[in-house]
Structures are given as structure tokens and as C-alpha cells.
C-alpha positions as CSV (number, residue, x, y, z in Angstrom):
1,M,3.5,-1.2,5.6
2,T,5.8,-2.4,2.4
3,T,9.5,-0.8,2.5
4,I,10.6,0.0,-0.8
5,R,14.4,-1.6,-1.1
6,E,16.1,0.7,-3.4
7,T,18.5,-1.5,-3.6
8,E,16.9,-3.7,-6.2
9,L,16.0,-0.5,-8.2
10,P,17.8,1.9,-10.7
11,D,19.3,5.2,-9.9
12,L,16.5,7.3,-8.0
13,L,16.0,10.3,-10.2
14,Y,12.3,12.0,-8.1
15,R,11.0,11.5,-4.8
16,G,7.5,12.8,-4.9
17,K,5.3,13.3,-2.6
18,V,4.5,9.9,-3.2
19,R,6.1,8.1,-6.4
20,D,9.6,7.6,-6.4
21,T,11.0,7.6,-10.2
22,Y,14.0,6.1,-11.3
23,D,16.0,6.3,-14.5
24,M,16.1,3.0,-16.4
25,G,17.8,4.6,-19.3
26,N,17.2,4.4,-23.0
27,E,14.4,7.2,-22.3
28,R,12.7,4.9,-19.6
29,L,11.6,5.3,-16.1
30,F,10.6,3.1,-13.1
31,M,7.8,4.7,-10.9
32,V,6.8,3.5,-8.0
33,A,3.7,4.2,-6.1
34,T,4.8,4.3,-2.2
35,D,2.2,3.5,0.3
36,R,3.2,7.6,1.6
37,I,0.0,9.7,1.8
38,S,-0.4,13.4,1.3
39,A,-3.3,15.6,2.2
40,F,-3.4,19.1,2.0
41,D,0.0,18.9,-0.2
42,V,2.0,17.7,2.7
43,V,3.5,14.0,3.2
44,L,2.1,12.6,6.3
45,P,4.5,10.9,8.5
46,T,1.8,7.6,8.5
47,G,1.4,5.7,5.2
48,I,-1.3,3.5,4.2
49,P,-0.8,0.0,3.1
50,E,-1.5,-1.4,-0.3
51,K,-1.8,2.1,-1.1
52,G,1.1,2.1,-3.5
53,A,-0.3,-0.8,-5.4
54,V,-3.9,0.1,-5.7
55,L,-2.8,3.5,-7.4
56,C,-0.5,2.0,-9.7
57,Q,-3.3,-0.7,-10.6
58,I,-6.1,2.1,-11.0
59,S,-3.9,4.0,-12.8
60,A,-3.3,1.4,-15.6
61,F,-6.9,0.5,-15.8
62,W,-7.6,3.9,-16.3
63,F,-4.5,4.3,-18.5
64,D,-6.2,1.6,-20.7
65,Q,-9.3,2.5,-21.1
66,T,-8.5,6.6,-22.1
67,S,-5.9,5.2,-24.6
68,D,-8.2,6.1,-27.5
69,I,-8.5,9.5,-26.4
70,I,-5.3,10.7,-25.5
71,P,-2.0,8.6,-25.5
72,N,-0.4,7.9,-21.8
73,H,3.8,7.0,-20.9
74,L,2.8,3.5,-19.8
75,I,4.7,0.9,-21.4
76,S,4.1,-1.9,-19.0
77,L,3.3,-2.7,-15.2
78,A,6.4,-4.2,-13.5
79,T,6.9,-8.0,-13.1
80,E,9.4,-10.0,-10.7
81,Q,10.9,-10.7,-14.4
82,D,12.6,-7.1,-13.7
83,G,14.7,-8.1,-11.5
84,I,12.6,-7.2,-8.6
85,S,10.2,-8.1,-5.8
86,R,7.0,-9.1,-5.8
87,E,6.0,-6.1,-3.6
88,I,7.6,-4.1,-5.5
89,A,6.4,-5.1,-8.6
90,R,3.2,-4.5,-7.5
91,R,3.2,-1.1,-7.1
92,A,5.7,-0.7,-10.0
93,M,5.3,0.6,-13.7
94,I,7.6,1.4,-16.4
95,V,7.1,4.6,-18.4
96,R,8.2,6.5,-21.4
97,K,10.3,10.0,-19.7
98,A,8.2,12.6,-21.2
99,E,8.6,16.3,-20.9
100,R,6.3,17.6,-18.1
101,I,4.0,20.7,-18.1
102,D,4.1,22.0,-14.9
103,V,0.4,22.6,-14.6
104,E,-2.3,20.4,-12.8
105,C,-5.2,19.9,-14.7
106,V,-7.7,19.9,-12.8
107,V,-11.4,19.1,-13.9
108,R,-14.3,19.5,-11.1
109,G,-18.3,17.9,-12.1
110,Y,-19.2,18.9,-9.1
111,I,-19.1,21.7,-6.0
112,T,-16.8,20.4,-3.4
113,G,-13.4,20.8,-1.5
114,S,-12.2,24.3,-2.4
115,A,-14.3,25.0,-5.1
116,W,-17.3,25.1,-2.2
117,A,-15.2,27.3,-0.2
118,E,-14.6,29.8,-2.6
119,Y,-18.6,29.6,-3.8
120,R,-19.4,30.3,-0.1
121,R,-17.0,33.1,-0.1
122,E,-17.3,34.9,-3.3
123,G,-20.0,33.1,-5.6
124,T,-17.0,31.7,-7.8
125,V,-15.4,29.0,-8.7
126,S,-12.0,29.5,-10.0
127,G,-13.2,33.3,-10.5
128,Q,-15.8,31.8,-12.8
129,P,-19.2,33.5,-11.6
130,M,-21.7,30.5,-10.6
131,P,-25.6,30.5,-10.3
132,A,-26.8,31.3,-6.9
133,G,-28.3,28.4,-4.5
134,L,-26.1,26.4,-5.2
135,L,-25.9,23.3,-2.3
136,E,-22.6,21.4,-1.3
137,G,-22.4,18.7,-3.9
138,D,-24.5,20.0,-6.8
139,R,-23.4,18.6,-9.9
140,F,-22.3,21.2,-12.5
141,P,-23.7,21.7,-15.7
142,E,-21.1,21.1,-17.6
143,P,-17.4,20.2,-16.0
144,L,-15.2,22.9,-15.1
145,F,-11.4,23.2,-15.7
146,T,-9.7,24.7,-13.0
147,P,-6.0,24.5,-13.5
148,T,-3.9,25.1,-10.4
149,T,0.2,25.1,-10.4
150,K,2.6,22.1,-9.7
151,A,3.9,23.3,-6.7
152,E,7.3,21.0,-6.2
153,I,7.3,22.1,-2.3
154,G,4.2,23.6,-0.7
155,H,0.3,24.0,-1.3
156,D,-0.6,24.1,-5.4
157,E,-2.2,27.6,-6.4
158,A,-5.0,28.2,-8.5
159,L,-4.6,29.6,-11.9
160,T,-7.3,31.6,-13.8
161,I,-7.2,30.6,-17.6
162,S,-5.8,33.7,-18.1
163,E,-3.0,33.0,-16.1
164,M,-2.3,29.9,-17.5
165,E,-2.4,31.2,-21.2
166,N,0.8,33.4,-20.0
167,L,2.4,30.3,-18.4
168,V,1.7,27.7,-21.6
169,G,0.1,29.6,-24.7
170,S,-3.4,29.7,-25.3
171,D,-3.3,27.5,-28.0
172,L,-1.6,24.4,-25.4
173,T,-4.1,25.9,-22.8
174,R,-7.0,24.8,-25.3
175,R,-5.7,21.6,-25.9
176,L,-5.1,20.5,-22.0
177,S,-8.4,21.9,-21.1
178,D,-10.1,20.3,-23.9
179,V,-8.5,16.9,-23.8
180,S,-8.7,17.0,-19.6
181,I,-12.3,17.1,-19.8
182,K,-12.9,14.3,-22.8
183,V,-11.1,12.3,-20.3
184,Y,-12.9,13.0,-17.1
185,E,-16.3,13.0,-18.9
186,F,-15.1,9.4,-20.6
187,A,-14.1,8.7,-16.8
188,R,-17.3,9.8,-15.2
189,D,-19.5,7.9,-17.1
190,L,-17.8,4.7,-16.7
191,A,-17.4,5.0,-13.0
192,L,-20.9,5.8,-12.3
193,D,-22.4,2.7,-14.2
194,K,-20.1,1.2,-11.6
195,G,-21.6,3.3,-8.7
196,I,-19.0,5.6,-8.3
197,I,-19.3,9.2,-8.9
198,I,-16.2,10.9,-9.9
199,A,-16.6,14.5,-8.8
200,D,-13.1,16.1,-10.0
201,T,-10.0,15.0,-10.2
202,K,-6.3,16.2,-11.6
203,M,-3.9,15.0,-14.0
204,E,-0.7,15.7,-15.3
205,L,0.2,15.8,-19.1
206,G,3.9,16.2,-20.9
207,M,5.5,15.5,-24.4
208,I,6.6,12.8,-26.0
209,D,8.5,13.2,-29.2
210,G,6.1,16.4,-29.7
211,T,2.6,14.2,-28.9
212,L,0.7,15.4,-25.9
213,T,1.0,12.5,-23.6
214,L,-1.0,11.8,-20.0
215,I,1.3,11.0,-17.7
216,D,2.2,10.4,-13.3
217,E,-1.2,8.6,-12.1
218,L,-4.8,9.0,-13.4
219,L,-7.9,9.3,-11.6
220,T,-7.0,7.5,-8.4
221,P,-8.3,8.0,-4.8
222,D,-5.5,10.5,-4.8
223,S,-5.8,12.6,-7.4
224,S,-9.7,12.4,-7.6
225,R,-12.6,12.2,-5.3
226,F,-14.8,9.2,-5.7
227,W,-18.0,9.1,-3.8
228,D,-20.6,6.7,-3.4
229,A,-23.2,7.0,-6.0
230,E,-26.2,5.1,-3.6
231,G,-25.6,7.5,-1.0
232,Y,-25.2,10.5,-3.0
233,A,-27.2,13.6,-1.9
234,P,-26.7,17.3,-2.2
235,G,-26.3,19.4,0.9
236,K,-23.8,17.3,3.0
237,P,-20.6,15.9,2.4
238,Q,-21.0,12.5,0.6
239,P,-19.8,9.0,1.6
240,N,-16.6,8.7,-0.1
241,Y,-13.9,6.5,-1.2
242,D,-10.7,8.6,-1.4
243,K,-8.9,10.4,1.2
244,Q,-11.1,13.0,2.2
245,F,-11.6,10.8,5.3
246,V,-8.2,11.6,6.1
247,R,-8.8,15.0,5.2
248,D,-11.3,15.2,7.5
249,W,-9.9,13.8,10.1
250,L,-6.9,15.9,10.0
251,D,-9.0,19.0,10.2
252,A,-10.4,17.7,13.3
253,Q,-7.3,17.5,15.0
254,G,-6.9,21.4,14.5
255,W,-4.2,21.1,12.2
256,D,-3.0,24.4,9.9
257,H,-2.0,22.3,7.2
258,E,1.6,23.2,7.1
259,P,4.3,20.7,8.2
260,P,4.9,19.0,10.1
261,A,1.2,16.7,10.0
262,P,0.0,14.5,13.0
263,E,0.5,10.7,13.2
264,L,-2.5,9.3,12.3
265,S,-4.9,6.6,14.2
266,P,-4.8,3.3,13.5
267,E,-8.8,3.8,12.8
268,V,-8.0,5.9,10.3
269,V,-5.2,4.1,8.8
270,E,-7.7,0.9,8.6
271,K,-10.7,3.1,7.0
272,T,-8.6,4.5,4.6
273,H,-6.9,1.0,3.6
274,S,-10.1,-0.5,3.4
275,R,-12.0,2.3,1.2
276,Y,-9.0,2.7,-1.2
277,L,-9.6,-1.2,-1.7
278,E,-13.0,-1.0,-2.3
279,A,-12.6,2.1,-5.0
280,Y,-9.9,-0.4,-6.9
281,H,-12.6,-3.2,-7.1
282,K,-16.1,-1.5,-8.1
283,L,-14.0,0.3,-10.9
284,T,-12.3,-3.1,-12.2
285,G,-14.4,-5.8,-11.3
286,N,-10.9,-7.1,-9.6
287,R,-9.7,-7.8,-6.3
288,L,-6.0,-6.6,-5.4
289,S,-3.6,-9.7,-5.4
């Protein structure tokens, strides 16, 4: 796993679960997607080789594809000409500084994960009543906007639309919902043509010069559930290209989702690594250099 050499970088501004952000001055940030991986909002002690490069390159792909729907913070991908090593450059982008909106904009196209668990308990998803008889993995008639809090430490918590309106206002809530669903629907259709079902995703947005803007990462195997369209069949867990394999393995170890997390086995690391690379190839048509 590649070690990020901070001596080559500007001042560290913020260390997230997966990304390290550095201040370049002039309202610009240097954002490095590391090989760290989180599950259930906990950073795991074992990283996934090449993961940072995959996240960086897939995000750049989607920022380009969705720029006609909403602006994003990407200025450019990093290069060795920025005075850093090739290994850091592959994982990094230069972005505009934004005023982050402290809500995770989650869009669900299919019932799975925590939505499936809530449905089995309550017959609802994010508090919204759902039809009886849904199977795990069924597609919703229309995508659902199910926001959560943006926790710096610990677990994100589900928000009702009313709670979100109390946090950021009704107008901004509506704008965030509308644009998140538009981005999801565009990406869902494009990915499906390439053999991947995007079951759900989460986005972060902020304001730059008064303009609503996509920030952080976009439609990666970390922030989304990517299913193999060829093997899709409701009523069971789906073959995937994301970190669900890691979540399932952790649950099988009996982990309670609180730190510290167990070390991943070499087999889990290798399978996750290969799935991330395959997701990148399927979506972009390129192989990671």
C-alpha cells in the first residue's frame, strides 16, 4: 500500500475517513484519496491497494459527465508537475474551496442496506411508507431522497425531510433533493449501459461564490453500491463492485460496528482491490495506469 509522503504536500487542513485535504492558498485545496477504507463509518486498520487512485479517477470521470447538470469543485487532476511523486499524483486532485453543506445527500434507486433493514422492521424507508411485498434489491418506482447527517466522528444519522428543512431551510432542501436525484438518474442510466447498476449513492454539496456545487467524491465504489447488472435478481444480496464484500466479511466476524475494527484478511483485501479496479474499467473503459 502506498504511503502518502506529507513532506511533498502543503499544510494539512483536514484528515477525513478516506481523504486528506491540504491548503494550497488562493481558495484552492489539494485533496488526496488515500488507500484507507471505512465501513459502518469506522476507518479500518487495513487499507486497499490502489483504492485511492480508483476513487480519484472515478470521481473525475463523473464530475466531467455531470458538469452540465451541476457545477463541481474540480480544477484539475494532480500531476508530477505539481511537485509531488507520481504515486501521490494518481490519487489527488486540485479543487476549489467550498462552504460545505453539512448534510449527506443520499439517493436510493433500489431497496438494500439500511433501507432494507428499516423496511423489514417498519414497512418504511427513511420514514416514508412503502408498498407491501418488496423484495431485497427491488427497484423503487422513483428514486428516493433520504438524507443523513454529516458526522465528523461516529455514525451518520438518518434525517427526515422535515428535519433537514429545519437544518438548512426548505428552499435549499428542495434544491439539494432535486439536483441529487437528477445526478443519480443520469449516472444510473449511463452505468446501466455499461453493465453496472447503481443501487444507491451519497453526495456532498457546498456553495462556491453563491453557487450550489458538487464537492468531495462522486459516484465511487466507496460512496455508492455498484451491482453487476448481469447477475441482478431481487430477493437476495447482489453481486457487486463496491465495498459490500468488506461489510459482509466484517459482519461475519461478529464485529459490533464500533472501533476498533478488526484487520481485514489478505483474501478480503485482494477481492476488494480487484472489484474496485473492475468497476473503474467498466465505467470508464480504461485500465488504471
